C-alpha positions as a printed Julia matrix, in Angstrom:
216×3 Matrix{Float64}:
   0.05    0.07  -0.06
   1.7     3.34  -1.02
   1.73    5.88   1.8
  -0.96    8.41   0.29
  -3.4     5.49   0.78
  -2.18    4.68   4.04
  -2.35    8.2    5.17
  -6.12    8.34   4.11
  -6.86    5.3    5.88
  -5.01    6.69   9.2
  -6.93    9.57   9.19
 -10.23    7.74   8.41
  -9.8     5.62  11.17
  -9.11    8.57  13.6
 -11.49    9.85  12.43
 -14.27    7.37  12.81
 -12.65    6.83  16.46
 -13.36   10.64  17.63
 -17.18   10.68  16.61
 -17.6     7.19  18.02
 -16.0     8.33  21.39
 -17.85   11.59  21.27
 -20.84    9.66  20.81
 -20.17    7.87  24.17
 -19.21   10.6   26.38
 -21.54   13.19  25.26
 -23.86   13.07  28.08
 -21.21   14.91  30.76
 -21.37   18.31  30.8
 -18.34   20.37  32.39
 -17.49   24.39  32.8
 -14.59   25.38  31.0
 -13.03   28.56  32.17
 -11.09   30.53  29.73
  -9.5    33.57  30.2
 -11.08   36.79  29.22
 -14.29   34.92  28.83
 -17.66   34.1   30.53
 -17.57   30.28  31.82
 -18.35   27.56  29.36
 -20.71   25.17  30.02
 -20.38   22.43  27.3
 -20.73   18.92  26.97
 -16.9    17.12  27.21
 -17.99   15.72  23.83
 -17.32   18.94  22.33
 -13.8    18.79  23.22
 -13.17   16.08  20.53
 -14.8    18.01  17.56
 -11.91   20.03  16.32
 -10.19   16.72  15.82
 -12.74   15.87  13.32
 -13.35   19.19  11.5
  -9.58   19.25  11.07
  -9.03   15.81   9.45
 -11.96   16.41   7.25
 -10.57   19.49   5.64
  -7.73   17.68   5.81
  -9.22   14.92   3.69
 -11.02   17.06   1.49
  -7.7    19.03   0.82
  -5.63   15.75  -0.5
  -8.24   13.63  -1.3
 -11.37   15.56  -2.75
 -14.75   15.87  -1.68
 -16.13   12.27  -2.61
 -13.17   10.41  -0.72
 -13.94   12.68   2.5
 -17.86   12.09   2.22
 -17.25    8.36   1.94
 -15.19    8.38   5.32
 -18.51   10.59   6.82
 -20.56    7.81   5.44
 -18.26    4.92   6.82
 -18.3     6.4   10.63
 -22.28    6.72  10.68
 -22.43    3.24   9.7
 -20.1     2.55  12.77
 -21.83    4.6   14.62
 -24.99    3.02  14.28
 -23.48   -0.39  14.92
 -22.56    0.61  18.21
 -25.63    2.2   19.05
 -27.11   -1.74  18.21
 -24.42   -3.32  19.97
 -25.1    -0.9   23.14
 -28.74   -1.87  23.18
 -28.21   -5.5   22.54
 -26.27   -5.2   25.78
 -28.7    -3.0   27.91
 -31.28   -5.71  27.42
 -28.76   -8.57  28.46
 -29.23   -9.24  32.32
 -26.52   -8.95  34.48
 -25.34  -11.6   36.83
 -25.59  -10.9   40.82
 -21.99  -10.54  40.49
 -21.55   -7.87  37.97
 -19.33   -4.97  39.06
 -21.9    -2.78  36.73
 -25.41   -3.44  37.46
 -28.39   -3.11  35.13
 -29.38   -0.21  36.75
 -25.98    1.65  36.33
 -25.26    0.45  32.98
 -28.62    1.68  31.72
 -27.98    5.16  33.1
 -24.68    5.65  31.57
 -26.11    4.09  28.38
 -29.62    4.3   27.62
 -29.63    7.71  26.8
 -27.31    6.82  23.59
 -29.93    5.5   21.47
 -31.54    9.02  21.3
 -28.89   11.4   22.21
 -26.43    9.43  20.18
 -28.9     9.57  17.03
 -29.07   12.96  17.38
 -25.55   13.46  17.28
 -24.79   11.12  14.27
 -27.56   13.24  12.26
 -26.2    16.39  13.27
 -22.3    15.0   12.32
 -23.24   14.04   9.08
 -24.91   17.33   8.16
 -22.37   19.44   9.49
 -19.24   17.47   8.0
 -20.87   17.29   4.51
 -21.22   21.23   4.81
 -17.74   21.44   5.79
 -16.79   19.31   2.92
 -18.8    21.05   0.7
 -17.83   24.94   1.58
 -14.18   23.8    1.93
 -14.16   22.31  -1.72
 -16.08   25.63  -3.25
 -13.53   28.08  -1.24
 -10.42   25.65  -2.66
 -11.62   26.15  -6.37
 -12.34   29.77  -6.02
  -9.25   30.85  -4.78
  -7.13   28.85  -6.82
  -6.15   26.48  -4.18
  -4.78   29.34  -2.3
  -5.59   30.67   1.4
  -5.8    27.67   3.25
  -6.41   29.08   6.05
  -9.88   30.44   4.66
 -11.42   27.78   3.59
 -10.19   25.88   6.81
 -11.63   28.39   9.07
 -14.8    29.2    7.11
 -15.78   25.91   6.57
 -15.4    25.15   9.43
 -17.52   27.81  11.64
 -20.35   27.57   9.32
 -20.73   23.88   9.67
 -20.1    23.73  13.36
 -23.08   26.3   13.78
 -25.19   23.68  11.67
 -23.81   20.62  13.61
 -24.45   22.28  17.01
 -27.81   24.16  16.17
 -29.08   20.71  15.18
 -27.75   18.61  17.85
 -29.19   20.88  20.38
 -32.65   21.31  19.3
 -32.91   17.56  18.89
 -31.69   16.77  22.34
 -34.34   19.26  23.73
 -37.09   17.82  21.76
 -36.36   14.18  23.51
 -35.79   16.2   26.94
 -31.97   14.67  27.43
 -31.41   18.19  27.24
 -33.22   21.0   29.49
 -35.14   23.88  27.38
 -33.94   26.31  29.79
 -30.13   25.43  29.34
 -30.37   25.12  25.51
 -29.53   28.62  25.11
 -26.85   28.57  27.49
 -25.03   25.52  26.14
 -25.56   26.89  22.47
 -23.63   30.17  22.86
 -20.85   27.99  24.7
 -20.17   25.44  22.15
 -20.44   28.01  19.41
 -17.85   30.23  21.31
 -15.69   27.13  22.17
 -15.84   25.63  18.37
 -14.82   29.52  16.96
 -11.75   29.64  19.15
 -11.04   26.1   18.28
 -11.39   26.7   14.56
  -8.96   29.58  14.87
  -6.38   27.84  16.97
  -6.32   24.38  14.97
  -5.01   26.48  11.84
  -1.6    26.17  12.97
  -2.35   22.47  12.76
  -4.0    22.35   9.37
  -0.88   23.98   7.75
   1.29   21.24   9.68
  -0.99   18.67   9.0
  -0.83   19.8    5.37
   2.92   20.11   5.38
   3.58   16.59   6.88
   1.18   14.86   4.2
   2.88   16.58   1.05
   6.03   15.63   2.41
   5.44   12.35   3.19
   3.92   11.33  -0.24
   6.03   13.93  -1.75
   2.97   15.79  -3.47
   4.31   18.9   -5.35
């Protein structure tokens, strides 16, 4: 296998793993203190989002829109498989000596069904938006200004992603409606800051892939 294809496989695996992990841990909300900003109340799953958008931008940059979409589609299928496996695990009764009881296990993972489905839908919409805008800007800028397409595509996609998932979570009473606006504002602020801060990493990834694959 050529280095170019190996990198595609590695990036795809990291993307898929990050999304599935985010779906597993999203139920926990934390307060994030950033200097000169109000305290941000966000899901711990949001902390992983910058990684997914950074990888999808690199995939689109080097492998094109269709191959980047393919990684997103495989990730959706993988996430649905995890949902099914967890559903089966919840339905199977625990033995009396199990370190984790049925109640504890169900409390941790039962909401994974609706909550994760909302996240999967939002991720799919958000990532496709990111890929499409990134590809469009790449053509319009004649393959220049990587920072522009990286930031613009990511920020717009993150806004759509956040809006979609929080509304669905609130509709199914997973996230209280009274917390919706605070979590939305906190998530958007964090994601915009992350999009800007990951720009150097986008350039680093761009440089490393070109160097390893010897693409001109």
